[in-house]
LOLOLO-995585 format. One line per 8 residues: their letters; for each residue x, y, z of N, C-alpha, C, O, CB. Coordinates in Angstrom, 1 decimal, m for minus. Glycine has a CB too. Layout:
A> X Y Z X Y Z X Y Z X Y Z X Y Z; ...
***
This chain:
MPVIEKVS> m19.3 m41.3 78.0 m20.1 m40.6 79.0 m20.0 m39.1 78.6 m19.0 m38.6 78.3 m19.5 m40.8 80.4; m21.2 m38.4 78.7 m21.2 m37.1 78.3 m20.5 m36.1 79.3 m20.4 m36.4 80.5 m22.7 m36.6 78.1; m19.9 m35.1 78.7 m19.2 m34.1 79.5 m20.2 m33.0 79.8 m20.7 m32.4 78.9 m17.9 m33.6 78.8; m20.4 m32.7 81.0 m21.4 m31.7 81.5 m20.6 m30.7 82.4 m20.0 m31.1 83.4 m22.7 m32.3 82.2; m20.7 m29.5 82.0 m20.0 m28.4 82.8 m20.9 m27.3 83.1 m21.9 m27.1 82.4 m18.7 m27.9 82.0; m20.6 m26.5 84.1 m21.4 m25.3 84.4 m20.9 m24.2 83.4 m19.7 m24.3 82.9 m21.2 m24.8 85.8; m21.7 m23.3 83.0 m21.3 m22.2 82.1 m20.1 m21.5 82.7 m19.3 m21.0 81.9 m22.5 m21.3 81.9; m20.0 m21.4 84.0 m18.9 m20.7 84.6 m17.6 m21.3 84.3 m16.6 m20.7 84.4 m19.1 m20.6 86.1
ALRNYQSV> m17.6 m22.6 83.8 m16.4 m23.3 83.5 m15.7 m22.6 82.3 m14.5 m22.8 82.0 m16.6 m24.8 83.2; m16.5 m21.8 81.5 m15.9 m21.1 80.4 m14.9 m20.0 80.8 m14.2 m19.5 79.9 m17.0 m20.5 79.6; m14.8 m19.7 82.0 m13.8 m18.8 82.5 m12.4 m19.3 82.0 m11.5 m18.6 81.7 m13.8 m18.6 84.0; m12.3 m20.6 82.1 m11.1 m21.3 81.6 m11.5 m22.1 80.3 m11.5 m23.3 80.3 m10.5 m22.2 82.7; m11.9 m21.3 79.3 m12.5 m21.9 78.1 m11.6 m22.9 77.4 m12.0 m23.9 76.8 m12.9 m20.8 77.1; m10.3 m22.7 77.5 m9.3 m23.6 76.8 m9.5 m25.0 77.3 m9.5 m26.0 76.6 m7.9 m23.1 77.0; m9.6 m25.2 78.6 m9.8 m26.5 79.2 m11.1 m27.2 78.8 m11.2 m28.4 78.6 m9.7 m26.5 80.7; m12.2 m26.3 78.6 m13.5 m26.8 78.2 m13.3 m27.3 76.7 m13.8 m28.4 76.3 m14.6 m25.8 78.3
LEQVSPGN> m12.7 m26.4 75.9 m12.6 m26.8 74.4 m11.8 m28.0 74.2 m12.0 m28.7 73.2 m12.1 m25.6 73.7; m10.8 m28.2 75.0 m10.0 m29.4 74.9 m10.8 m30.7 75.1 m10.3 m31.8 74.6 m8.8 m29.4 75.9; m11.9 m30.6 75.7 m12.7 m31.8 76.0 m13.7 m32.1 74.8 m14.2 m33.2 74.7 m13.6 m31.6 77.2; m13.8 m31.2 73.8 m14.7 m31.3 72.7 m14.0 m32.1 71.6 m12.8 m31.8 71.2 m15.2 m30.0 72.2; m14.6 m33.1 71.0 m14.1 m33.8 69.9 m15.3 m34.4 69.1 m16.4 m34.4 69.7 m13.1 m35.0 70.3; m15.1 m34.8 67.9 m16.2 m35.4 67.1 m16.9 m36.5 67.9 m16.2 m37.5 68.4 m15.7 m35.9 65.8; m18.2 m36.4 68.0 m18.9 m37.4 68.8 m18.9 m37.2 70.3 m19.6 m38.0 71.0 m18.4 m38.8 68.5; m18.2 m36.2 70.8 m18.1 m35.9 72.2 m18.3 m34.4 72.5 m17.3 m33.7 72.7 m16.8 m36.4 72.8
PVFLTKNG> m19.6 m34.0 72.4 m19.8 m32.6 72.7 m19.7 m32.3 74.2 m19.7 m33.2 75.0 m21.2 m32.2 72.2; m19.5 m31.0 74.5 m19.6 m30.6 76.0 m20.9 m29.9 76.2 m21.2 m29.0 75.4 m18.3 m29.7 76.3; m21.6 m30.3 77.2 m22.9 m29.7 77.5 m22.7 m28.7 78.6 m22.0 m29.0 79.6 m24.0 m30.7 77.8; m23.3 m27.5 78.5 m23.1 m26.5 79.5 m24.5 m26.3 80.2 m25.5 m26.2 79.5 m22.6 m25.2 78.9; m24.4 m26.1 81.5 m25.6 m25.9 82.2 m25.6 m24.5 82.8 m24.5 m23.9 83.1 m25.8 m26.9 83.4; m26.8 m23.9 83.0 m26.9 m22.6 83.6 m28.0 m22.7 84.7 m29.1 m23.1 84.4 m27.3 m21.4 82.6; m27.7 m22.5 85.9 m28.6 m22.6 87.0 m29.1 m24.1 87.1 m30.3 m24.3 87.4 m29.7 m21.7 86.9; m28.2 m25.0 86.8 m28.6 m26.4 86.9 m29.4 m27.0 85.8 m29.8 m28.2 85.8 m29.3 m26.7 88.1
TGRYAIVD> m29.6 m26.2 84.7 m30.4 m26.6 83.6 m29.6 m26.6 82.3 m28.8 m25.7 82.1 m31.6 m25.7 83.4; m29.7 m27.7 81.5 m28.9 m27.7 80.3 m29.3 m26.6 79.4 m30.5 m26.3 79.2 m29.1 m29.1 79.6; m28.3 m25.8 78.9 m28.6 m24.7 78.0 m27.9 m24.7 76.7 m28.4 m24.2 75.7 m28.3 m23.4 78.8; m26.7 m25.2 76.7 m25.8 m25.1 75.5 m25.1 m26.4 75.3 m24.8 m27.2 76.2 m24.8 m23.9 75.6; m24.6 m26.5 74.0 m23.8 m27.7 73.6 m22.7 m27.1 72.8 m22.9 m26.4 71.8 m24.6 m28.8 72.9; m21.5 m27.5 73.0 m20.3 m27.1 72.2 m20.0 m28.4 71.4 m19.6 m29.4 72.0 m19.1 m26.6 73.1; m20.0 m28.3 70.1 m19.7 m29.5 69.3 m18.6 m29.1 68.3 m18.3 m28.0 68.0 m21.0 m29.9 68.5; m17.9 m30.2 67.9 m16.8 m30.1 67.0 m17.4 m29.6 65.7 m18.5 m30.0 65.3 m16.0 m31.4 66.7
SAEYDFLY> m16.7 m28.7 65.0 m17.3 m28.1 63.7 m17.5 m29.1 62.6 m18.5 m29.0 61.9 m16.3 m27.0 63.2; m16.7 m30.1 62.5 m16.9 m31.2 61.5 m18.2 m31.9 61.9 m19.0 m32.3 61.0 m15.7 m32.2 61.5; m18.5 m32.2 63.1 m19.7 m32.8 63.5 m20.9 m32.0 63.3 m22.0 m32.4 62.8 m19.6 m33.2 65.0; m20.8 m30.7 63.5 m21.9 m29.7 63.3 m22.2 m29.7 61.8 m23.4 m29.8 61.4 m21.5 m28.3 63.8; m21.2 m29.7 60.9 m21.4 m29.7 59.5 m22.1 m30.9 59.1 m23.0 m30.9 58.3 m20.0 m29.6 58.8; m21.7 m32.1 59.6 m22.3 m33.3 59.3 m23.8 m33.3 59.7 m24.7 m33.7 58.9 m21.6 m34.5 60.0; m24.1 m32.9 60.9 m25.5 m32.9 61.4 m26.3 m31.9 60.6 m27.5 m32.2 60.2 m25.5 m32.5 62.9; m25.8 m30.8 60.3 m26.5 m29.7 59.5 m26.8 m30.3 58.1 m27.9 m30.1 57.6 m25.6 m28.5 59.4
KATFERLF> m25.8 m30.9 57.5 m26.0 m31.5 56.1 m27.0 m32.6 56.2 m27.9 m32.7 55.3 m24.7 m31.9 55.6; m26.9 m33.5 57.2 m27.8 m34.6 57.3 m29.3 m34.1 57.5 m30.2 m34.7 56.9 m27.4 m35.5 58.5; m29.5 m33.1 58.2 m30.8 m32.5 58.4 m31.4 m32.0 57.2 m32.6 m32.3 56.9 m30.8 m31.4 59.5; m30.6 m31.3 56.4 m31.2 m30.8 55.1 m31.3 m31.9 54.1 m32.2 m31.8 53.2 m30.2 m29.7 54.6; m30.5 m32.9 54.1 m30.6 m34.0 53.1 m31.9 m34.7 53.5 m32.7 m35.1 52.5 m29.5 m35.0 53.2; m32.2 m34.9 54.7 m33.5 m35.6 55.1 m34.7 m34.7 54.7 m35.7 m35.3 54.3 m33.5 m35.8 56.7; m34.6 m33.4 54.9 m35.7 m32.5 54.6 m36.0 m32.6 53.1 m37.1 m32.7 52.7 m35.4 m31.1 55.0; m34.9 m32.5 52.3 m35.1 m32.6 50.8 m35.6 m33.9 50.4 m36.4 m34.0 49.4 m33.8 m32.2 50.1
YELDAARS> m35.2 m35.0 51.0 m35.7 m36.3 50.7 m37.2 m36.3 51.0 m38.0 m36.8 50.2 m35.0 m37.4 51.6; m37.6 m35.8 52.2 m39.1 m35.9 52.5 m39.9 m35.0 51.6 m41.0 m35.3 51.2 m39.3 m35.4 54.0; m39.4 m33.8 51.2 m40.1 m32.9 50.3 m40.2 m33.6 48.9 m41.3 m33.5 48.3 m39.3 m31.6 50.1; m39.2 m34.2 48.4 m39.2 m34.9 47.1 m40.2 m36.1 47.2 m41.0 m36.2 46.2 m37.9 m35.5 46.7; m40.3 m36.8 48.3 m41.2 m37.9 48.4 m42.7 m37.4 48.5 m43.6 m38.0 47.9 m40.9 m38.7 49.8; m42.9 m36.3 49.1 m44.2 m35.7 49.2 m44.6 m35.1 47.8 m45.8 m35.3 47.4 m44.3 m34.5 50.2; m43.7 m34.5 47.1 m44.0 m34.1 45.7 m44.4 m35.2 44.8 m45.4 m35.1 44.1 m42.8 m33.3 45.1; m43.6 m36.3 44.9 m43.9 m37.5 44.1 m45.3 m38.0 44.4 m46.1 m38.4 43.5 m42.9 m38.6 44.3
EAEQEGWI> m45.6 m38.1 45.7 m46.9 m38.7 46.1 m48.0 m37.7 45.6 m49.1 m38.2 45.2 m46.9 m38.8 47.7; m47.8 m36.4 45.7 m48.9 m35.5 45.3 m49.1 m35.6 43.8 m50.2 m35.5 43.3 m48.5 m34.1 45.7; m48.0 m35.8 43.0 m48.1 m35.9 41.6 m48.9 m37.2 41.2 m49.6 m37.2 40.2 m46.8 m35.9 40.9; m48.7 m38.2 42.0 m49.4 m39.5 41.7 m50.9 m39.5 42.2 m51.7 m40.0 41.5 m48.6 m40.7 42.4; m51.1 m39.0 43.4 m52.4 m39.1 44.0 m53.2 m37.8 43.9 m54.4 m37.8 44.2 m52.3 m39.5 45.4; m52.6 m36.7 43.5 m53.3 m35.4 43.3 m52.9 m34.5 44.5 m52.7 m34.9 45.6 m54.8 m35.7 43.3; m52.9 m33.2 44.1 m52.6 m32.2 45.1 m53.8 m31.9 45.9 m55.0 m32.1 45.4 m52.0 m30.9 44.4; m53.7 m31.3 47.1 m54.8 m30.8 47.9 m54.6 m29.3 48.1 m53.5 m28.8 48.0 m54.9 m31.6 49.2
SLAEAKER> m55.7 m28.7 48.5 m55.6 m27.2 48.7 m55.0 m27.0 50.1 m54.9 m27.8 50.9 m57.0 m26.6 48.7; m54.5 m25.7 50.3 m53.9 m25.3 51.5 m55.0 m25.5 52.7 m54.6 m25.9 53.7 m53.4 m23.9 51.4; m56.2 m25.1 52.4 m57.2 m25.3 53.4 m57.4 m26.7 53.8 m57.6 m27.0 55.0 m58.6 m24.7 52.9; m57.4 m27.6 52.8 m57.6 m29.1 53.2 m56.4 m29.6 54.0 m56.5 m30.4 54.9 m57.8 m29.9 51.8; m55.2 m29.1 53.6 m54.0 m29.5 54.3 m54.0 m29.0 55.8 m53.7 m29.8 56.7 m52.7 m28.9 53.7; m54.5 m27.8 56.0 m54.6 m27.3 57.4 m55.6 m28.1 58.1 m55.4 m28.4 59.3 m54.9 m25.8 57.3; m56.7 m28.4 57.4 m57.8 m29.2 58.1 m57.3 m30.6 58.5 m57.5 m31.0 59.6 m59.0 m29.3 57.2; m56.5 m31.2 57.6 m56.0 m32.6 57.9 m55.0 m32.5 59.1 m54.9 m33.5 59.9 m55.3 m33.1 56.7
LGLKINA> m54.3 m31.4 59.2 m53.3 m31.2 60.3 m53.9 m30.7 61.6 m53.2 m30.6 62.6 m52.2 m30.3 59.8; m55.2 m30.4 61.5 m55.9 m29.8 62.7 m55.5 m28.4 63.0 m55.6 m28.0 64.2 m55.5 m30.7 63.9; m55.2 m27.6 62.0 m54.8 m26.3 62.2 m56.0 m25.4 62.0 m56.9 m25.7 61.1 m53.6 m25.8 61.3; m56.0 m24.3 62.7 m57.1 m23.3 62.5 m56.9 m22.6 61.2 m55.7 m22.2 60.9 m57.2 m22.3 63.7; m57.9 m22.4 60.4 m57.8 m21.7 59.1 m58.2 m20.3 59.3 m59.3 m20.0 59.7 m58.7 m22.4 58.1; m57.3 m19.4 59.0 m57.5 m18.0 59.0 m58.3 m17.6 57.7 m57.8 m17.8 56.6 m56.2 m17.2 59.2; m59.4 m17.0 57.9 m60.2 m16.6 56.8 m59.7 m15.3 56.2 m60.3 m14.8 55.2 m61.7 m16.4 57.2
***
């Protein structure tokens, strides 16, 4: 079950930090709205590394596809994505 605390709980930050462990972040709310998450540093490193590994995998796959099927211009890419093209 997630641990949710008010930001004001940080007045006694040691008790908040004791609740943080890998796989168990503490979520902090401000004015009743979720604002922050405190995560274990090992978990943060894992998530950060996983995000970049996924990004590089996707970039490599896109590069391979472009080399096989041909590259497109920036204007065509923007058009396919429905972005406005700045002239």
